[in-house]
N, C-alpha and C positions, 0 to 999 in steps of 0.2 A: 166328297163323301155324301151319300144319299141319306137324308133324314128319314127316320121312321115316322109312321102316323102318330105314334105316342109322343115323339119329340115335338112334332108340329102342334099337337093339341096342348102340350105343356106350355109352349111358347105363346099360343093364342090365349091361354088362360091368364098369362102374366099381363097382357096388354090392358084388359079392363081395370086391373088393380093399378097399373101405372097411370092410366087415364084418370082414374078416380083421384089419385094423389095429386096429379097436375091440376085437376079441376078445383080441388079443395084449396090448393096453394093459390090459384088464380083468384078464387073468390075471397080468400083471406086478404090478398093484396088490395082487392076492391074495398073491403071493409076498413082496412087501414087508411086508405085514401079518403073514404067517406067520413072518417072520424076527425080528419084535419080540416082546417079552414076557419075563416072569419065568419061569425054568425051574420046572416042577412036579416033576421028578425030577432034581435037580441032580447033575452030575458035575463034579468039580474039574478044570478045564482047566489052570490054573497057579496057583502062589502064590510070593510072594517073602518071604523071612525076614529077620530082622535082619542075619544074616550077609551076605546079598546087598547090603544097603544099606551095611554097613560096608566092604565091598570097594570100593564106589564113593565112600567117605568122605562118605556122606550120613547125617545123624542122622534116624532115622524117628520119633522122639518128636514128638507133636503133629501127626501126619499128619492131613490134612483130608479132607473128602468128595471122592471121585473124580468127575471130569467126563469123560464119554465124547463124543468128537467125531472124525469122520473116521477111524475105525478106530484111534483112539489113546485112552489113558487118561492124564489129566492129574491130578497130585496135588501137594500142597505139604507139605513137612516142614521141614527146614532149608533146602531149595532147592525151586524149581519143577522138577518132573520129568515127562517124557513117556515113556510106555511103549507098546509094541505091544499092541493089544487082544487079538490072537490068541495071542501067545506070552508076553507079559509082559517081553519084552526091553527094556532101557533104550535109548531113542532119543536124547534130549538132556536137558540139565539147565541150570539158570541159578541162580546164587547172587549175591546183592547183599551187599557188605560192610556189616556192622552193621545190616542190615535183615532182617526175618523175614516170610516169605510166609504167607498164610492162604487166604482164599476165592478161587476161580477161576471164570471163565466162558470160553466159547469160541464163536466164530462168525466167518464171513467170512474164514476162513483165518488167524485170529488167536487167541491165548490172552491173556486179561486176568486179571492176578493182583494181589491186594491185598498190600501190604507195610506193616509198621509198624516203628518203631524199637526195639521190645521184644516179646518173646513173652509177657510178663507184663502183664496188664491195668493194674495199678497203676503200671507204669513207662512206659506208652506216652505219647508226646508228639507224634509225627508220623505221618502216614499218607500213603500213595501208592498209585496204581494204575499198573501197568506193562502194556505190550502187547508181545507177542512173536510172531514168525512161527511158526505151529503146526507147520510142516514141519521147520524148522531150529533153532528156539529163539532166533533172532537178535533182539536188542533193536530195538524200533520207536519207542516213545515212553513217556513217563511224565508223570504229573500229580500234584501235591501238593494234598491237601485241607486244610481249615482245622484240623481236629483228626484224631486217629487214627480208623481204620476198624476198630473192635474186633470187630464182629459182622456187619455188613451185607455180603452177597455182591454182586458186580457183576452186572448184567443187560445182556446184549447183545440189541439189537432193531433190525433193519434197518441203520441207519447210525450208531447211537448206543450209548454205554455209560452206564448209569445206576447210581448207588450213593449210599448215605447215609453220613454220618460222625457222630462223637460230638459235633459241635457242633449237631446237629439240622438239618443242611443236606442237601438232596438235589441231586445234580449230574447234568447231562447233558453228555457229552463226545462229540466227533466220533470215531468208532471208527477212522477211517483215520489221523488226525493227532494225536489226543489234545487238540485245541484245545477250549477252553471254549465250550459252546453256551449253557447257562443254568444257574443255580443258584437254589434257593429255600429260605429258612429257614422251617421249619415249626412255629415256636412250641413247641419241645421241648428237653428237656435233651440228648437223644441220639436217633439213629436206629439201632437195632439190627436192625430188620426189614429183610429183603431186598426190593427192589422187584419188582413183577410187572407185566406188560403185557397189555392187552386192548383191542382196537378203538380204537387211537390214544390210549389213556390209560395212565398209570402209577399204580399203587396201592402205598402203603407205610404201614406203621404207625409211630407215634412213641411215645417214652417221656417222660412228664411227670415230676412230682415223686413219683409212685408212692404213697407212704404218706400224702400229703396231697392236697387238691384244688386247691392253689394254681396248678398248671399241669397241666391234664388231659391224658390220652393220647388220641390220635385214630387213625383210619384216614383217610388223605388220598387223593383222586383228583386227578391233575393232567393237563393237556394235554401229551402227550409232545413236541410240537413247540415249544411256547412256555414250558412250566413254569407256566402260569397254573393256579391252583387251581380245579377244577370243583366240588368239594364236600368237606366233611370231616364225619366222624361221631365224636362223643365217646363213649367207652366208659363204662359205669357206674362210678361211684366207690363202692367198698365199703370202709367204714372198717376199718382193720386189715389190709387186703389190699394186695398189690403190684399196683397197677392200671396195668399197662403192656401195650403191644402189641409183643411181641418177635419172633414168627414171621412169615414172609412170608404174605401172603394167597394164595388160589388162586381162579381165576375160571373159570366154565363156564356156558354157556347164559344169559349176562346176569346172573349172580349172583356176588357176591364173598363168599367164605367166609374167616373168620379167627377166631382165639381171642385171649383176653386172660389175663394172669396174675391177674385178678380171679376166674377160674373160669368165665366165660361164653364161649360160642361164638356167633358172629353170622353172619347171612346178610343181605346188603344188595343192593339193586338197583344194578347197576354204573353206570348213567347219572345217578342222582339221589342215591344214598346212603341212600335210604329203607329203613328196617328191614323186612325180610320176616319174620324170626323170630329169636329168641335162645333159648339153652338153657344153663342152669347145669348143668355136668357134673362139676365138681370144686370143692373148698372153697378151695384156695389159702391162702397165708399172707403174712406181712409180709416175709419174706425170699426164699424161693424157693417156687414152687408154681403152681397154676393151669395154664394152657396156654401153653407157650413155643414149641412146635414148629409148623411149618406143616402144614396138612392135606393129605391126598391124596384125590383124587376118582375115583369110578367113575361109570357111567351113572346110577345111582340113589342112591348112598351117598356120604357124606363120612366119612373116617377121621381120628381125632384121638388123639394120645397125651397123657398127663398126667404130672405129676411123681409121682403116686401109683401109678406102675407099672401104669396101666390103658390099654387101647385101646378106644375107642368107635367104633361104627358108627352114624351117624345117617342118617335119611332126608333126602335133599337137599331134598325138597319142603317138609317141615314141621318138621324138626329132632328128630322123635321118635326115641328110641333103638331101633335094630333089634336090636343085641346089644352086649355089652361083655365084655371079657376082663381079668381081674386076674392079673397075672403074679407078684406077690409079695404075699401076704396078711399079711406081718409088719409092713407099714407102711414098709418101707425105700423110699427115694426111687428113682424111675426116672430116666431121662435126658431130654434134650430133642431127641434125634435124630428126624428126620422119618420118617414111613412113606412107602413107595411102593406103588402099586397097579397091577395089570395081569395079564392072563392068568388072571383069576378069583382072584387072590391079593392079599393085603395083607401087607407085610413090615415088620418092626420089630426094633430091638434094645432089650431091656430086661433089666437085671440079668445081664450077662455071657452072654446067649444071644440069638442071632439067629434069629428065627422067621418063617416064612411061613404065613399062615392062609388058610383058605377065606373069601373076602370075603362069602359069603352067610350063614354061620352062626358064623364065628369059630373053627372047629375047626382045630387045627394040622395042616398038611399035611407040613411038614418043618422041622427046626431044627438049628442048629449051636451048639456051646459056644465062643463067643468074644464079646468085647465089640466089635461092629462099630458104626461110625457110620452116618450116612445113606448107603444104597447108591445105586448108579446102574445102570440097565438099558438096553441097546440091542443090536440085532443078535443077539438070542438070548443075550446075555451078561448076567450079574449080577455086578457088581464091588463088593466090600466091603472097606473098610479097617478095620484093627484099631486102635481109638483107645485101647486099654488099654496100649500100649507105654510103659514107664517105665524109670527107672534100675534096673538089676539084672535086666531081662528077659533070658532066655537067648538065645543066638545063633540057636537053631532056632525061636524064636517067630515065628509068621506075622505079617507086616505088612499084606499085601494079598492078596486071593483073587479068582479069576475062576471062576464056575460057568456051566454051560450044560446044556441038555437034549441037545444034539447030540453024537454020538460023534465026528464030524469036522466042523469048522467051515470053511465057505467064505464069506468075507466079501464082501459087495457092494463095488463100487469106491468108492462115495461114500456109505456109510452114515454117518449122524450123528444125534446126539440132543442137542438144546440143553436139557438139564435145568436150566440156569441160568435159564430163562424163568419158572419158578415159577408157571405159570398153569394148573395142573391137567394131568392126563394124559388127553389127548383122542384118543389114537390109536385106541382101540377104538370110540369114538363116531364118529370120522371114517370109519373103515372100514365101519361099519354103514350110514352115510349113502351112501357111495360104492357099496356093494354094492346097495342099494335102487335108486339112480339108474341104476347100470349095468345091472341086470337089466331094469328098465323100458325103458331105452334100447334094449337088444338085442332085447327082445320087440317093441317098436315097429318097429325096423328090419327084423326078420324078416317082420313082417306087411306092411310096405310093399313089400318085395321080392316076397312072394307075390302081392300085388295087381298089381304091375307085370308079373310073369311071366304071370299069368292074363290081364291085359289084352292083352299081346302075343300070347298064344296065340289069343285070340278074334279079334283083328284079322287074324291070319294065316289 
């Protein structure tokens, strides 16, 4: 069929509109990217002190890692608390009688919080997960696990919540109703690792007998829909060491990265559990040691902290050490707070100092003197809780801080960061891919428009 001149002109008129839509979308993606990241020149936006919590009759001791979601900060201390990300204002709070909150996750307009019947590990006997409306704090549902949930953080993914407890059982619950979907006992004394999600699978570490090989520790991969075990990987047993998998794994580009308290760090193929490489980076011991924290990932590196107050940067491809940083050469133990990476920085708390380092060479870019736990970053904010609050801390001691590069912050309407997913920080890599595809698409579109205009001119 031969197209008329009028039809060709109508088609040509559509292309500029289509081009404009694509261009606006591409620029928007760029703005979203620019809004994320860890500040390189941090400015204190707000902080809350012990006095601020006391005025609300909230005990800030034992404050946990913040979770950032939908322009809010969620923390747990003696209660679950929601704060405004921009101002630090208290929005809502929830307290359960005779129960103590710990790890939190968020997603789908809900906040999921772990509760146990004691704040002391030795006195815990019951564990629960609660769901609240993230806007109001209204109670939605709760579920009781077989044993306490002393360490594992919940993971929200799509329509389910996943978590492990101290019986060695991994659970999947319906995120809307809290109804049981499946559970799987993983031949372990306990699950202290937090689960991670990647391509329809759940990955979690287990803790066996530790100092003996009677019950080995593993990393498990399970089908997220059914709970069926896809594969399991047994970590090396080192006599005299604590051979446990405590930290959450991180997954990127089809590779699962995790460490063990035996001192080894591993990289496995996500679909088969086949060992790609392993690297011994610390000695570990029979009590505390080795690698307890989850890793952080960048495009080329994996970052790991150890109990010997060291931070390692390994090449993701082969596990070779790119650089390492020792924060305390006296031999004093460090913590098990995780690192986070982004915007060319890797940040960590070691020995009462929070530091952000250049991820290429380990040089310190900035630091602050306080004992922060694992931080969270989103929408240009870096939020850090002070986990050193104790009896006798003065009223002016800071409990939680928010930093940003920006002099004035304008939050997007629906900014969110599901850091509970524990699956590596992939925003930088995603943006690079989108940028390449976008540039190629726009170039092809421009060439097509040029050819059509030229063809139209010739025919006229």
